[in-house]
Each structure stands twice: as C-alpha cells, then as structure tokens.
C-alpha positions as CSV (number, residue, x, y, z in Angstrom):
1,M,161.5,148.8,79.4
2,I,158.2,148.5,81.4
3,K,156.2,148.0,78.2
4,R,158.5,145.2,77.1
5,A,158.2,143.6,80.5
6,L,154.4,143.8,80.4
7,V,154.4,142.3,76.9
8,L,156.7,139.4,78.0
9,L,154.5,138.8,81.1
10,F,151.4,138.7,78.9
11,L,152.9,136.3,76.5
12,F,154.1,134.1,79.3
13,G,150.6,134.0,80.9
14,L,149.0,133.3,77.5
15,G,151.6,130.5,76.8
16,T,150.9,129.0,80.2
17,L,147.2,129.0,79.6
18,F,147.5,127.3,76.2
19,F,150.0,124.8,77.5
20,E,147.6,123.7,80.2
21,L,144.8,123.4,77.7
22,L,147.1,121.3,75.5
23,V,148.2,119.0,78.3
24,T,144.6,118.5,79.7
25,Y,143.0,118.1,76.3
26,T,141.2,114.8,75.7
27,P,139.5,114.2,72.4
28,D,135.9,112.9,72.4
29,T,135.6,109.2,71.6
30,E,132.1,109.5,70.4
31,L,129.7,112.1,69.0
32,N,127.4,114.1,71.2
33,Q,123.6,113.8,70.9
34,T,123.3,116.5,68.3
35,G,126.2,115.3,66.2
36,R,125.0,111.7,66.4
37,Y,121.6,112.8,65.1
38,Y,123.1,114.7,62.2
39,A,125.3,111.7,61.3
40,E,122.5,109.2,61.4
41,H,119.5,111.2,59.9
42,T,120.9,113.8,57.5
43,A,120.9,111.6,54.5
44,Q,117.4,110.5,55.1
45,D,115.9,113.8,56.2
46,I,117.8,116.2,53.8
47,G,118.9,113.9,51.0
48,A,122.4,115.5,50.8
49,A,125.5,113.3,50.6
50,N,127.6,116.2,52.1
51,I,126.5,116.4,55.8
52,T,128.3,119.7,56.3
53,T,126.3,121.3,53.5
54,A,123.0,120.0,55.0
55,I,123.8,121.5,58.4
56,I,124.9,124.8,57.0
57,V,122.0,125.3,54.6
58,T,119.1,123.8,56.5
59,Y,119.7,122.9,60.2
60,R,121.5,126.2,60.8
61,G,120.3,128.2,57.8
62,L,119.7,131.3,59.9
63,D,123.4,131.3,60.9
64,T,124.3,131.1,57.2
65,L,122.0,134.1,56.5
66,G,123.8,136.0,59.2
67,E,127.2,135.2,57.8
68,V,126.2,136.4,54.3
69,T,124.8,139.6,55.9
70,V,128.1,140.3,57.7
71,L,130.0,139.8,54.4
72,F,127.5,142.2,52.7
73,L,128.0,144.8,55.4
74,T,131.8,144.4,55.1
75,A,131.7,145.0,51.3
76,A,129.3,148.0,51.8
77,I,131.6,149.6,54.5
78,I,134.6,149.2,52.3
79,G,132.8,150.8,49.4
80,V,131.7,153.7,51.5
81,L,135.1,154.3,53.0
82,L,136.9,154.2,49.7
83,A,134.3,156.1,47.7
84,R,136.3,159.4,48.1
85,G,139.5,157.8,46.9
86,H,138.4,156.8,43.4
87,H,141.1,157.7,41.0
88,K,141.2,159.5,37.7
89,G,142.2,157.1,35.0
90,K,145.2,159.1,33.7
91,S,146.7,159.6,37.1
92,L,146.6,155.9,37.8
93,Q,148.1,155.2,34.4
94,R,151.3,156.9,35.4
95,K,151.6,155.0,38.7
96,L,150.9,151.4,37.6
97,P,153.3,149.4,35.4
98,Q,152.0,147.4,32.5
99,S,151.4,143.7,33.1
100,G,153.7,141.2,31.3
101,E,152.7,139.2,28.3
102,L,152.8,136.0,30.3
103,L,150.3,137.2,32.8
104,T,148.0,138.6,30.1
105,T,148.0,135.5,28.1
106,G,147.7,133.3,31.1
107,S,144.6,135.2,32.3
108,Y,142.8,134.6,29.0
109,L,143.2,130.9,29.6
110,L,142.7,130.7,33.4
111,V,139.8,133.1,34.0
112,P,137.1,131.0,32.2
113,L,138.4,127.9,33.9
114,I,138.4,129.6,37.3
115,L,134.8,130.7,36.8
116,L,133.8,127.2,35.7
117,L,135.5,125.7,38.8
118,G,133.7,128.2,41.0
119,A,130.3,127.3,39.5
120,Y,131.1,123.6,39.8
121,V,132.0,123.9,43.5
122,F,128.8,125.6,44.6
123,I,126.5,123.6,42.3
124,N,127.9,120.3,43.6
125,G,128.2,121.5,47.2
126,H,125.6,119.0,48.4
127,L,127.6,116.1,46.9
128,T,131.3,117.0,47.5
129,P,133.3,119.3,49.8
130,G,132.6,122.9,48.8
131,G,129.6,125.1,48.6
132,G,128.4,128.7,48.1
133,F,131.1,130.4,50.1
134,Q,134.0,128.5,48.6
135,G,132.6,128.8,45.1
136,G,132.0,132.5,45.5
137,A,135.6,133.0,46.7
138,I,136.9,131.1,43.7
139,I,134.8,133.3,41.3
140,A,136.2,136.4,43.0
141,S,139.7,135.2,42.4
142,A,139.0,135.4,38.7
143,I,138.2,139.0,39.1
144,L,141.4,139.5,41.1
145,L,143.4,137.9,38.3
146,M,141.8,140.2,35.7
147,L,142.6,143.2,37.9
148,L,146.2,142.1,38.2
149,T,146.4,141.7,34.5
150,D,144.9,145.1,33.8
151,P,144.7,147.4,36.8
152,L,142.8,150.0,34.7
153,R,140.1,147.5,33.8
154,H,136.6,148.9,34.6
155,F,134.0,146.7,36.3
156,S,130.4,147.9,36.5
157,H,129.5,148.5,40.1
158,R,125.8,148.5,39.1
159,L,126.1,145.0,37.6
160,I,127.9,143.7,40.7
161,S,125.3,145.3,42.9
162,A,122.5,143.8,40.8
163,V,124.0,140.3,41.0
164,E,124.5,140.6,44.8
165,S,121.0,142.0,45.4
166,I,119.1,139.6,43.2
167,S,120.9,136.6,44.6
168,G,120.2,137.7,48.1
169,L,116.5,138.3,47.4
170,F,116.1,134.8,45.9
171,F,118.0,133.3,48.8
172,I,115.7,134.8,51.3
173,G,112.7,134.2,49.1
174,I,113.4,130.5,48.9
175,G,113.7,130.5,52.7
176,V,110.4,132.2,53.2
177,L,108.7,129.8,50.7
178,G,109.9,127.0,53.0
179,I,107.8,128.4,55.8
180,F,104.6,128.1,53.8
181,Y,105.2,125.0,51.6
182,A,107.6,122.9,53.6
183,G,108.7,122.5,57.2
184,G,110.3,125.9,58.0
185,F,112.6,128.6,56.9
186,L,115.1,127.3,54.3
187,D,113.6,123.9,54.4
188,N,115.0,122.1,51.4
189,R,111.9,119.9,50.8
190,L,110.3,122.5,48.5
191,L,111.6,120.1,45.7
192,P,111.8,116.3,45.8
193,L,114.9,115.0,47.6
194,G,115.7,112.8,44.6
195,D,118.3,110.0,44.7
196,L,121.1,110.4,47.3
197,G,124.3,111.2,45.5
198,S,122.8,112.4,42.2
199,L,123.1,116.0,41.0
200,F,119.4,116.6,41.2
201,S,119.0,115.7,44.8
202,A,118.8,117.3,48.2
203,G,115.7,119.4,47.2
204,V,116.5,123.1,46.8
205,I,120.0,123.0,48.4
206,P,121.8,123.2,45.0
207,I,119.7,126.2,44.1
208,I,120.3,127.9,47.4
209,Y,124.0,127.3,47.2
210,S,124.1,128.7,43.7
211,F,122.5,131.9,44.9
212,I,124.9,132.0,47.9
213,G,127.8,131.5,45.6
214,L,126.8,134.3,43.3
215,K,126.1,136.6,46.3
216,V,129.5,135.9,47.9
217,G,131.3,136.2,44.6
218,A,129.7,139.6,44.0
219,E,130.5,140.8,47.5
220,F,134.2,139.8,47.3
221,S,134.4,141.2,43.8
222,S,132.9,144.5,45.0
223,M,135.6,144.8,47.7
224,L,138.4,144.0,45.2
225,V,137.1,146.5,42.6
226,N,136.7,149.2,45.2
227,L,140.3,148.6,46.5
228,S,141.7,148.7,42.9
229,E,140.0,152.1,42.2
230,T,141.7,154.0,45.0
231,E,144.8,156.1,44.6
232,D,146.4,154.4,47.7
233,T,146.5,150.9,46.1
C-alpha cells in the first residue's frame, strides 16, 4: 500500500512539473545567434542543401563521431554478452518454425530494394532528409527481413566486422586529412563544393555519409545476428 502511494505521489509531482512547463512554454519567435548563422551561411560555407546534414557532419562532427562510437560499443557489448549463448544448428531447427512462402518470396523482392533505398538515403543525405544513420538503419532492416525469412541463415561475423572497421577507419581518416589539407577535423572542403543541389556537391560529405551508413548498418546488423544466434531468441 505504501509503495502504491509513493508511486502515485511521484506521478502526481511529475505531472505537476510537466503541466507547469506546458503552461509557461513560449516558443521562440526567431533563431538564436548560432542558429541564425547556420541558416544564413551553411549553403555558402559547406555547399550542402540539407542544413541538418552540414551541421551533423561538419560543424559538430566530433559529436557524430561520439555517437558512432557509442553505437559500436553497444554492438560490441551485445556480442560479448551473447557469445556464450550461440546455438547449435540442429537444436534451433527444432525450436523455430519454417517461414511461409509469402514471406520467403517477398524477401527475394524486397531485400534488394531495401538495400538500394538505404544506399540512396545516405548518398543523398546532403541534398534531402536522411543520411548515414538513417540509411544504415534501413540496410540493417534488410538483414532483419532475411533473418525472419530464414532464422538459420548464417551471416559472416568476420565480414560484418571488416565492413564496420574499414568504414570507421576511412571516416576518421577523412577527418584527419581535413586537419592537414582543409580547415579542421572533418572539414568537407577536401573536395570542391560543386554546385549547390547537385549530387557531386558539398565536398566530401557524401563520402563521409556513405562510410557512416555502412558503419551503422554493420553495427545494427551485428546486433541482429548476435541476437538471432542465441538459444533464448
């Protein structure tokens, strides 16, 4: 009884706090100094039509590197924790039902299209909404569909690790080159900015986002594969 009363009291206090925030909230009518600079100078300085992409990859590129690192650590921890639970193929065969013909046939059609969409999203991240994280997640969804179609499907951990490692090295390598040949770490002016709105524009941002997309896709795929290879799934 006391626990329920404490929970209700906590929820009442939390609700009161959010209610006050909602009542007193007033939206900004204009951008702050930083936001105004981004809005007015991004296209000229970075050459990217998508301002969000320019901010993520260049202005706050170190934050993006940190986010990718956190995702890598998450995938690594999952792999370590589940390493002892890897199944024997025959034992899992008795537990998992066979997928239906509709799912199997649909996966043959959808998986290539999903992979193509993922690549399109991160290659065109400097032009349209999207980017490396979104494209990588889309690519990982193709792996998930294949696992749902055939739970016994084997994916090479070595290949996934190689894609993740090589993409990460190139991502950091491009950033370091920016220190020596441009204006700083992950400076996109290693290549010409090109014409605003064209595919070959924004310097090295499309290349950076491609490596981020491959890295994120490999990390998500690694987590999915590790989860599928445990007896508890």
